[in-house]
N, C-alpha and C positions, 0 to 999 in steps of 0.2 A: 538191621539194614544198612544204617549209615555207616557202620563201621566195617562192615564185610562186603557189602554189594556194590558194583559199580551201576552208575548211571549213564543215559544216552541223552543227554539235555542239550549239549553244546559241543561245540568242535572238539574243546580239552577233552570233554568226558570219551567222545568217539576215538581221538589217538591214544588216549589212556587204555582203552579197551583193546586197541589194536596192537599196542606195545605188549601188554600182558598177553595177549592171545599168541603172539609170533613168539614170545620169549617161553611161553610153555611147551609150544612144540619144540622149539630148539633143545629145552633142557631134556625133554622126554628122549630126544634122539641121541643127546650126548651122555646120560647117564648109564651106568654100567649096570645099575640093579633093576628089578624088576619095576613096573610102573606100580605107584601107590593107588588105592582104589579109588581115589579122586582124581587123580590126575587125567587131564586133556577131557575132564567132563564139564561141561557148561551147562548151569542152570538158569532158564529164563522165567522170571516171575511176572505173569501178566500174558494174556494170550490176545492182547488186542492189535492193532495194526503194526504196532512197534515192535511187539513180541514175535509174531508169525512171520514179519519179514525178515528179523534177524535170525530167526531159525533156519528160515529156505537159504537166507544167503550164507551163514555160517556152513551148512552143509558144502557150497561151492568154494568159498575161500580157504577153509582148512585143507581141503584137496590140492589145492593151490599151493598153499604154504609147503606142505608135505614133498609135493612135486620138485621143489627147488633143493633136491638131494637128501631130504631126511627121510630116507628108505628105512630106517629100523623104527618107524612109526606106520602102523597101519590103520589108514583113516577108517576102514569098516570094522574093526575090532577095538581099537584103541579110543578113538573120539566118539565123543556121545554127546549128544544135544537133547536135553529135556525142556519142556515148555510147562509151566504151573499154573494152571486159572483157577479162580475161586467161583467162578459160573460154572453153569452146566456145559457150556459150550465154548469153542473158542471163537472170536471175533463176536461176542455178544451183542454188538450193536447193528450189525449185520444179518440179513434173514438167515433163517437156520439152513436151508439149503445151500447157501454160499458157505456157511459155518461148517456144514459137512463136507462139503466138496475140498474146504481148504485142509481141514484133518485127516482127510484120506490122503491128501497129496502131502502132508508133512510126515505122516506113518511110512507113505513108501521110500520117502528120502532116508527113512531110518530114524527120524525124530519122534521121542517118546512125548506124547501129548497127554497131561493129567488135567483133567476137568474136574470140579467139585472140590478142587484140593485148597484149602485156605492155608495160609503161610503163617506159622506161630513165630519163628526164630530163624534167624541167618546166623549161622556161625563160620568160622574161617574156613570149613572144609564140607560144609552141608547145610541142606536147608531142611528144618523140622516144621513139618505141619500140625495142625491142630489135631486131628486123629490119630496122632503118633509115629506115621509114617516118616522115613527121613530120606533123603538124596543126597548122598554126597558128592560133591562137586568143587573144582578147582577155582572155578569163576563162577560168579552168581552176578545175574544182571537184574536190576529193578527196572521193570517196563509197566508197571501197573498204575495205571491212572495219570492225570495232571493235576500238578499243583502250582498255584501261583508263586511267585518269590516272597520269600519271607517278609521283606520290607514293606510290603502290602500291609500285614497285618497291622490294625488300627493306626493306619497312616494318617495323622493329622485330625484323629478321631472318627474318620469314614467307616462307615459299616463294612464288615467282613463276614465272609461265611468261613465254614472249618477248613477251607482250602485256601484261605486267604484271597479268594475273590474279592474285588469291590462288588457289592451289591447295588445294583442299579434299577432304575424305573424303564419301562419300553422305552423311554426316550432317550436313554442310555444316559441320563443324568444319576448321578451318585444321590442317594437317598439321604443324606444329611447335606448335601450341598449341592443345589441346583446349578451353579457355576461351574462343576467338576463334572466332567464327562468319561466314559470308560469303555473300553471295547476289546474285543478278542478274548484271549484266554485269561485275563485278567479281570474279566468283568462277568458277574452274575447276572445275565439278563434274563428274564422270563421269557419262555417260548409261547407267545400268542397262539391259543387255538390246541395247545397240546399240554400234557403235564410236565412239569420240571423245567429246566433253564435250556437256553440255547446251547447244544454241544460245543464243546471247545476244538473246532475244526478250521482249518484254513479258509474253506468256503464262507463259514460265519463270520471271522475275521475281516475277509475281503468285502463282504457285504456291509458289514458294519462300518468299515473306513468309508465306503460311498456314502453311505446315510449320514455318518456324522458330519461329512465335508458341508452337506446341505443344512445340517442341525446347527451347526456354528454360525453360519450365515444368516440362518432366520433368527437366532438368538442374539445375534450383534443387531439386527434390524428391528429386534422387538416383536417379531411375528412369532404366532403359534407353533410348538413343534409337532412333528409328526411321529408316531410309534414306529419302532422298527419291527418288523414282522421277518421272521427267518423263513428262507425258502431253500428246502432240502434238496438239492440235485442229485443226491445218492453220493455213494463212497467207491471208491476203489484201491484194492490191497494189492501191491506187488510182490510176489514170490520170487524175485530175481529172474533168472533165466528160465525158470521152470513155468511157470503160468502168472496170470494176472485173474484175478475175480473182483467183482463188483456189482452194485446196482446202480443204475441211473433211472432218473424220472421220466417213464415212457410216456408221455402225454398222448401220443399216437394210440397206444395200445391200452391204456387205463391203468393207473398203479404203477408201480416199479418194473422195471426191464432188466432182468437178471441178464449178465453178460460175462464170459469166460474167456481163456485163451488169448489168442494173437489180436483179437479185435479190442479187448478189455485192455491188452497191453498198449495198443496205439491209443487208447483214449488216456490211459494213465500218462504216457510220456507227454500227448499233448496239453492236457492240462499243467503239468509240469513245467513245460516251456511257456504257457500262459501265465503262471505265477513268475515265472523269470522275467517275462516282457515287462510286467506289471511293476516290477522291482528296478530292473537294470535297462529297460528300454529295448527297441527292437535291433539297433545297428549293434549294441555289444553282446546280446544274446545271438543272434546270426552269426558273428565272428567266433564265439565262443564255442558255438555247435559245429562250425565247420572245422576250427582247430581239433576238436575232440574226435572227429569223424576221420582225420588224416593221422593222427597220432594213437589211437586207441590200438592199433594194430602192432605198435613198437614198443608201447610203454608196459611195462610189468603190470599184471593185475592186481598183484599184493605186494607192497612195499615190505621189505625186510629190514629196514631202517628206520 
């Protein structure tokens, strides 16, 4: 995987994937010989939010690239996107009904969805499964799971788990040094009242940041610390311009409130803007949003350079 698969964990990763995708389309258009079996095939390993969002977005962007004069490439016949998931359904962290709705939409877009498929090996031109099946692919994207940076492993003797997360108490203090706190994706924090740890989601990091602000003040004042309790407000997955699915905490109806379509899309955009405001402030986000609204009709949707 490290040698042949692409990741989407940083801006550089996204630029690298973008360049390889565009170059693959241009090469296919320019070559005089027939396409090789793996050409213009993209295999996405992992059907969590990142994997399914990428699959839906690729259906749109690859067709936009081809529309820039690459008429020798047939997007319906030549371009193929496959999603490979080890669990028995896509979006395994979401309720089954939303997983099924997402899988149905992906298949309607022409995406091949393979669940219960464990990857054994990634080669330069194919993905090999544990059951012996193989999927040829020119581009392979690894979107299976979250792992903390390697430098956290055994950092200053602190306890870490198998994915390099710092193991912390419910107070967010590391287990081997009470003066060091950790939060977000790099922290393995117990989920009080549930099995396992707090999931690595933006809402968890946001909650922990607010909690930790008070914890540090209490620590400096010599006061007892409070335990962090994760509040799950639901999840939303955007499938580009096609749809949005998710579940929100429906306190008024009891349990989770399933949402799809335009309302879910509106909630997704609203939450995204809330995160932007938390990072950059209201004035900058307002100006950036207005600028995007004015320029989106004149700028190309996919850059070719």
